[in-house]
Structures are given as C-alpha cells and as structure tokens.
C-alpha positions as CSV (number, residue, x, y, z in Angstrom):
1,M,13.9,7.2,-0.1
2,E,13.0,7.4,-3.7
3,N,15.3,6.1,-6.7
4,Q,14.8,6.5,-10.0
5,R,12.8,3.0,-10.7
6,I,10.1,3.8,-8.0
7,S,10.2,7.6,-8.7
8,K,7.9,7.4,-11.7
9,Y,5.6,5.6,-10.1
10,L,5.1,7.4,-7.0
11,K,4.3,10.7,-9.2
12,A,1.4,8.3,-11.2
13,T,-1.5,10.6,-10.2
14,F,-4.1,8.3,-8.7
15,I,-1.1,7.9,-5.7
16,K,0.1,11.4,-5.5
17,E,-3.9,12.0,-5.4
18,L,-4.1,9.8,-2.3
19,G,-0.7,11.1,-1.3
20,I,0.6,8.4,0.1
21,K,4.0,8.5,0.7
22,I,7.1,4.8,0.7
23,T,8.6,6.2,4.3
24,E,11.4,2.7,4.0
25,I,12.2,-0.2,1.8
26,K,13.8,-3.5,2.7
27,E,14.3,-6.1,0.7
28,D,11.0,-8.8,2.3
29,E,9.2,-5.4,3.3
30,A,8.4,-1.7,2.1
31,F,6.4,1.0,4.9
32,G,4.7,3.8,3.6
33,E,1.6,6.6,5.3
34,M,-0.9,8.4,4.2
35,L,-2.9,11.6,5.2
36,V,-6.9,10.7,5.8
37,T,-8.3,14.2,3.8
38,E,-12.1,15.7,3.8
39,K,-11.8,14.3,-0.5
40,M,-11.9,10.8,0.9
41,Q,-14.8,10.7,3.3
42,N,-17.7,8.5,2.4
43,Y,-20.5,9.8,3.0
44,M,-20.4,9.0,7.0
45,E,-18.3,11.7,7.7
46,Y,-14.7,8.8,8.2
47,L,-12.7,7.1,5.8
48,H,-14.0,6.0,2.7
49,G,-12.6,2.2,2.7
50,G,-11.5,1.7,-1.0
51,V,-8.8,4.6,-0.4
52,I,-7.3,2.1,2.7
53,A,-7.9,-0.6,-0.1
54,S,-5.3,1.8,-2.3
55,L,-3.5,2.3,0.0
56,I,-2.1,-1.4,0.7
57,D,-2.5,-1.9,-3.8
58,T,0.1,1.0,-2.8
59,V,2.8,-0.4,-1.0
60,A,2.9,-4.5,-1.5
61,F,5.2,-3.3,-4.5
62,F,7.8,-1.8,-2.9
63,P,9.5,-4.2,-0.7
64,E,13.1,-4.1,-2.6
65,R,12.9,-8.0,-4.6
66,L,9.3,-6.2,-6.4
67,L,8.9,-3.1,-7.7
68,P,11.9,-1.4,-7.2
69,S,14.7,-4.3,-8.5
70,G,13.2,-3.5,-11.4
71,I,10.8,-6.4,-12.2
72,K,6.9,-5.4,-13.1
73,I,3.9,-6.6,-11.2
74,T,0.8,-6.5,-11.1
75,T,-1.8,-7.3,-8.7
76,T,-4.8,-10.0,-9.6
77,S,-6.5,-10.5,-6.2
78,I,-6.0,-8.4,-2.9
79,E,-8.9,-8.8,-0.3
80,V,-9.1,-6.8,3.2
81,K,-9.7,-7.0,6.2
82,Y,-11.9,-4.1,7.9
83,F,-10.8,-3.2,11.5
84,R,-12.0,0.5,12.9
85,P,-13.5,3.4,11.2
86,V,-10.7,6.0,10.6
87,N,-11.2,10.1,10.7
88,I,-10.7,12.6,9.4
89,G,-6.9,14.0,10.1
90,D,-5.6,10.2,10.5
91,L,-2.2,9.6,9.9
92,L,-2.4,5.1,8.7
93,K,0.8,3.7,8.8
94,A,1.3,0.5,6.1
95,H,3.5,-1.9,6.7
96,A,3.9,-4.6,3.1
97,K,6.1,-8.4,4.4
98,I,6.4,-10.1,1.4
99,V,5.0,-13.5,2.7
100,H,5.8,-15.8,-0.9
101,L,7.9,-14.8,-4.1
102,G,7.6,-16.8,-6.9
103,K,8.5,-17.1,-10.6
104,K,5.4,-15.8,-11.4
105,L,2.8,-15.8,-8.3
106,G,3.4,-13.5,-5.0
107,V,1.5,-13.0,-1.9
108,I,2.4,-10.2,0.8
109,E,0.9,-9.8,3.6
110,V,-0.2,-5.3,4.3
111,I,-0.9,-4.5,8.0
112,V,-2.8,-1.0,7.8
113,T,-2.5,1.5,11.7
114,N,-3.9,4.7,12.2
115,N,-1.3,6.8,14.8
116,L,-2.4,5.2,18.0
117,N,-0.6,2.5,16.4
118,K,-4.6,1.1,16.7
119,L,-4.4,-1.7,13.9
120,I,-7.3,-0.2,11.2
121,A,-6.8,-3.1,8.7
122,K,-4.9,-6.1,7.0
123,G,-5.4,-6.8,3.3
124,T,-3.7,-9.6,1.5
125,V,-2.3,-8.8,-2.1
126,S,-1.6,-11.1,-4.8
127,V,0.3,-10.7,-7.5
128,M,2.1,-11.9,-10.7
129,T,5.4,-10.9,-12.7
130,L,4.4,-9.4,-16.2
131,P,7.3,-9.7,-19.1
132,A,9.9,-7.1,-18.9
C-alpha cells in the first residue's frame, strides 16, 4: 500500500510506536487499522482516548487527494466523540472520508470501529494546507 510519498510519514517514530497501518487509499477516503497493546492502556486498563485521537488524526491525512497527492497539510482542530471503551488486544479500524476540501482548508470525518464492527469513536479533523 505504501508509495514513496507516504512511506516516510508512516515510518515516523510516533506512528510506528502506535502500530498504525494504512490499509487502503481511495480518492476521498482512507482506511487504517491499529492493534491495541498494553502500553496504550489508561489507569482503568482500557485504551487511552488519546491513542484513538491519534489514530483518527493519522488516517485523516491519507485520502488520495491529501498527503498521498503530495500536498502538505496540518491539523488545525480535532473533535472526537467516544462511544465505548476499548479492550487491550482489540483491532481498531478507521475509515476517513473527506467532507470538504478547499484551496486552504479541509474537513475529514473518521469513524473508528472494533473487531466486532461496533462503533468506538467518531472524529472530525480540520486541516489547512501548508506552503510547498
């Protein structure tokens, strides 16, 4: 799945540490997954919400018209709504879809489900383009 433009990004230490993988890229959509490990747990022994936010933020960058096309973007805001806790050992899947993409600003919605296809979280990521 990796091309030269995205392989460098996916090798970033933080992305590697979380084990986030991009599994499919389409023009306005991207799909990714992450296996939940013990090092990601909070004090209640569930997945820490910040890890889910990181999965959402990462997968949001990968629809073909964004990072894979070569444009540089950065997150300006992220909103995450959590619906249920996540157990250690679960495989999370994220589906990102571009809602709006203008010349300077974009909005991407991301849905996260678990290995039982239950809704875990929904995020909205706003991005802006950066100079080349």
